[in-house]
C-alpha positions as CSV (number, residue, x, y, z in Angstrom):
1,M,138.3,68.6,68.3
2,E,135.9,65.3,68.6
3,Y,133.0,65.5,70.2
4,S,130.9,62.1,70.9
5,P,127.1,62.4,69.6
6,R,126.0,62.2,73.3
7,K,128.4,65.7,74.2
8,A,127.5,67.1,71.0
9,N,123.2,67.1,71.5
10,I,124.1,68.4,75.0
11,I,125.9,71.0,73.5
12,F,123.6,72.2,70.9
13,V,120.6,71.7,73.6
14,T,122.8,74.5,75.5
15,L,123.3,76.5,72.8
16,Q,119.0,76.3,71.2
17,S,118.3,77.6,75.2
18,V,121.1,80.1,75.0
19,L,119.9,81.7,71.7
20,K,116.2,81.9,73.2
21,E,117.8,83.5,76.1
22,A,119.0,86.2,74.4
23,M,115.9,86.7,71.9
24,K,114.2,87.6,75.3
25,V,116.5,90.2,76.4
26,K,116.4,91.4,72.1
27,G,120.2,90.3,71.8
28,C,121.8,92.1,74.9
29,N,124.7,89.0,75.9
30,N,123.8,89.6,80.0
31,I,122.2,86.6,80.2
32,K,122.5,83.2,82.5
33,I,122.6,80.0,80.8
34,P,119.6,78.3,81.8
35,H,119.7,75.3,83.7
36,M,117.9,72.1,82.6
37,Q,119.8,69.6,84.3
38,K,120.7,68.1,80.6
39,E,123.3,65.2,81.8
40,K,119.8,63.7,83.7
41,L,117.9,64.2,81.8
42,E,120.1,62.7,78.9
43,R,120.9,59.2,81.3
44,E,116.9,59.2,81.8
45,D,116.9,59.1,78.0
46,R,114.9,62.5,78.0
47,L,116.7,65.0,76.5
48,P,115.2,66.9,74.2
49,L,116.1,67.6,70.4
50,Q,115.3,71.0,70.3
51,I,113.9,73.8,72.5
52,S,110.9,75.3,71.7
53,C,109.8,78.3,70.8
54,E,106.6,80.8,71.9
55,A,105.6,82.3,68.7
56,S,104.9,85.4,69.7
57,L,109.1,85.7,71.2
58,L,110.1,85.0,67.5
59,A,108.0,87.7,66.3
60,K,109.2,90.5,68.3
61,T,112.1,89.4,67.8
62,I,111.6,89.1,64.3
63,A,110.2,92.5,64.4
64,S,112.7,94.4,66.8
65,L,115.6,93.8,63.8
66,P,116.3,96.7,61.7
67,T,115.7,97.0,58.4
68,N,118.2,98.6,55.6
């Protein structure tokens, strides 16, 4: 299936949001997809290309990964 660049951008922002939420709950899949009004932001040309992630969240996530 092909998506327009506009739709692909919206999907990618959703993916980033979901990944960030998963990091907050240490990988548990019991999360809610954050609603950002992406369609509205896209129409207003304000849809972000990337979702920011706090350094502390990234550090906690990395520290929680199993080491082998």
